[in-house]
C-alpha positions in Angstrom: -10.2 7.1 15.1 -7.9 8.3 13.1 -4.0 6.9 13.1 -2.0 9.3 15.0 1.6 10.3 12.8 3.4 11.9 15.0 7.1 11.2 13.5 10.4 11.8 15.1 13.4 13.0 13.1 16.8 12.1 13.9 19.7 14.3 11.8 22.1 11.7 10.3 24.9 12.4 12.7 22.4 11.7 15.5 21.3 8.3 13.8 25.0 7.0 13.8 26.0 8.1 17.4 22.5 5.8 18.2 24.2 3.0 15.9 27.4 3.3 17.2 26.0 3.3 21.1 24.0 -0.1 20.3 26.5 -1.8 18.6 29.2 -1.2 21.2 26.8 -2.3 23.9 25.4 -5.4 22.2 29.6 -6.6 21.7 29.7 -5.5 25.8 26.7 -7.8 26.6 27.6 -10.4 24.9 31.2 -11.0 26.7 29.2 -12.1 29.5 27.5 -14.9 27.3 28.0 -18.5 28.6 28.9 -21.0 25.7 25.3 -22.4 25.9 23.5 -18.7 25.7 25.8 -18.9 22.3 23.9 -21.7 20.8 20.2 -20.8 22.4 17.7 -20.3 20.3 17.2 -16.2 19.4 13.5 -14.3 18.5 14.3 -15.4 15.2 12.8 -18.5 14.3 15.7 -21.3 13.0 18.5 -18.8 13.9 20.7 -19.4 17.1 22.0 -16.3 19.4 25.6 -16.9 17.5 24.0 -16.7 14.1 21.9 -12.9 14.7 25.6 -12.2 16.2 27.2 -12.9 13.2 24.2 -11.4 11.1 25.3 -7.8 12.7 28.4 -8.1 12.5 28.0 -8.8 8.8 25.6 -6.5 7.7 27.9 -3.4 7.2 30.3 -5.1 5.6 28.2 -6.2 2.8 29.5 -4.7 -0.7 27.2 -4.4 -3.8 29.7 -7.1 -5.2 29.1 -9.6 -2.2 25.3 -9.2 -2.8 25.2 -10.1 -6.1 27.0 -12.7 -5.8 25.8 -14.3 -2.4 22.2 -13.7 -4.3 23.4 -15.6 -7.3 25.0 -18.5 -4.3 21.2 -18.3 -2.6 19.1 -18.7 -6.0 17.3 -15.4 -6.0 16.0 -15.8 -2.7 16.8 -12.4 -0.4 15.8 -13.9 2.9 18.2 -16.9 1.8 21.1 -14.9 1.4 20.8 -13.3 4.4 20.3 -16.8 6.7 23.5 -18.0 4.7 26.1 -15.7 5.1 24.9 -15.1 8.6 25.4 -18.9 9.2 29.0 -19.6 7.4 30.1 -16.1 9.5 28.8 -18.0 13.0 31.3 -20.9 12.8 33.7 -18.2 13.6 34.7 -18.1 17.8 32.8 -16.3 20.0 35.4 -13.9 20.7 35.9 -13.2 16.8 32.3 -12.5 16.6 32.6 -10.0 19.2 35.4 -8.5 18.1 33.6 -7.8 14.7 30.5 -6.6 16.1 33.1 -3.9 17.9 35.4 -3.2 14.9 31.9 -2.3 12.8 30.5 0.1 15.4 32.0 2.8 13.5 30.8 1.6 10.0 28.9 4.0 8.1 28.8 1.5 5.5 25.0 1.1 4.2 24.1 -2.2 2.6 22.9 -1.7 -1.1 19.5 -0.2 -1.1 19.1 0.9 2.0 19.1 4.1 4.3 20.4 5.3 7.7 17.4 3.7 9.2 17.9 0.4 8.2 20.8 0.1 10.5 19.5 1.3 13.2 16.4 -0.8 13.6 18.6 -3.6 12.0 20.3 -3.3 15.3 17.9 -2.8 17.8 15.5 -5.3 16.6 18.3 -8.0 17.1 19.2 -6.7 19.9 16.5 -8.0 21.6 16.1 -11.1 19.6 19.6 -12.1 20.9 18.9 -11.6 25.0 15.4 -11.6 25.5 14.9 -15.6 25.0 17.9 -15.6 26.9 16.1 -13.5 30.2 18.5 -10.6 29.8 16.7 -6.9 29.7 18.6 -4.8 26.8 17.4 -1.1 26.7 15.8 0.1 23.6 16.1 4.0 24.0 13.3 5.7 22.9 13.8 8.4 20.3 15.9 5.5 18.2 13.1 3.2 18.7 10.4 5.6 17.4 12.2 6.4 14.4 12.9 2.6 14.0 9.0 1.9 14.8 7.6 4.3 12.2 10.5 2.4 9.3 9.2 -0.8 10.0 5.6 0.0 10.0 6.0 1.5 6.3 8.6 -1.2 5.0 6.4 -3.3 2.4 7.5 -7.4 1.7 9.7 -8.8 0.5 12.3 -6.4 2.2 9.9 -5.2 5.4 8.0 -7.1 7.6 5.0 -6.2 6.0 3.3 -4.7 9.5 1.0 -2.2 7.6 -1.0 -5.1 6.2 -0.6 -7.9 9.0 -1.9 -5.5 11.6 -4.9 -4.0 9.5 -7.9 -3.4 11.5 -5.6 -2.7 14.4 -4.7 -0.1 16.4 -1.2 -0.5 17.6 -0.3 2.3 20.4 2.7 2.8 23.1 1.8 2.9 26.7 4.9 4.6 27.8 5.9 6.8 23.9 3.8 8.9 22.0 3.7 6.0 18.9 0.1 4.9 17.6 -0.8 3.5 14.2 -3.9 2.4 12.7 -7.5 2.1 13.5 -9.8 -0.3 14.9 -9.5 -2.7 18.4 -6.8 -1.7 20.4 -3.4 -3.4 20.9 -0.6 -1.5 23.3 2.0 -2.0 25.4 5.2 -0.5 26.0 7.3 0.6 23.1 9.9 -1.7 22.8 6.8 -4.6 22.7 5.3 -2.5 19.9 8.8 -2.5 17.8 8.7 -6.4 18.6 5.6 -7.0 17.7 5.6 -4.7 14.0 8.4 -6.5 13.2 6.8 -9.6 13.4 7.8 -11.0 16.9 4.2 -11.5 18.0 5.2 -14.6 20.4 8.0 -12.5 22.2 5.5 -9.4 22.5 2.3 -10.8 23.6 3.1 -10.9 27.3 3.7 -7.6 27.3 0.5 -6.3 25.2 -3.4 -5.8 26.5 -6.5 -4.7 25.0 -8.8 -6.2 22.9 -7.1 -6.2 19.7 -4.5 -9.0 21.2 -7.4 -11.8 20.5 -7.9 -10.5 17.7 -4.3 -10.8 16.4 -4.5 -14.0 18.3 -7.2 -15.1 16.0 -5.3 -14.5 12.8 -2.5 -16.2 14.0 -4.5 -19.6 14.7 -5.5 -19.1 10.9 -2.5 -19.0 9.3 1.4 -20.3 9.9 2.5 -19.4 13.3 4.5 -16.3 13.8 8.2 -16.4 15.2 8.6 -17.9 17.9 10.6 -17.9 21.0 10.8 -18.3 25.0 9.7 -15.5 26.2 10.2 -14.5 29.7 7.4 -12.8 32.1 9.5 -10.0 33.1 12.4 -8.3 30.5 14.2 -9.8 33.4 13.7 -13.2 34.3 13.6 -15.9 31.7 10.9 -18.8 32.1 13.9 -21.1 31.4 17.2 -20.6 31.6 20.1 -22.2 28.9 22.1 -24.7 31.0 25.2 -23.6 32.8 
């Protein structure tokens, strides 16, 4: 069976419109979080909700000079740079973090070495990192999600998720949109779950996935370091466990 490459394209203005809308939607949804929810583990292993929020607001502000300076401070590690800059900013009060996300909604600044697709996939994925483990459903619009999925599938490590390599020998398909990649035993599920899967959020995606390829994926995970983990709800609106209020 051949891979299906149906690529959705958005023009530049449409891309920025979706980025702005998603940033503002995230900022608005954050206003309803309790203090405990801000400290709740996100889908990113070792990151609290507030750390991910800080990163969402920080990414559009990173200049080349800042990146070079912070990369030196992180001893050349790109991932350490991302983590440490987010944790530093996460010390700000909750209201200020929300204000920053609102402020950058109109920003068209791109982090060094990125394209317009990166801030789009960044906000789509990080919105799920924040709200899914809290048992809060946060919609992922189909057309932007398809563009993000195409980009995520292609970006190699260390700057991407290595989805093509990690899911080699499997066919990954959305059940509610026209998107399918790879060949082999099938893994299928809603597009939102597929985006989570290919971006390395395996544990969060698995409750929504089906197909003979799921067992293959689980078997692979047992033979290597565990993928990013988080408490995944049984459905997008119901948490398996809620933070203390």
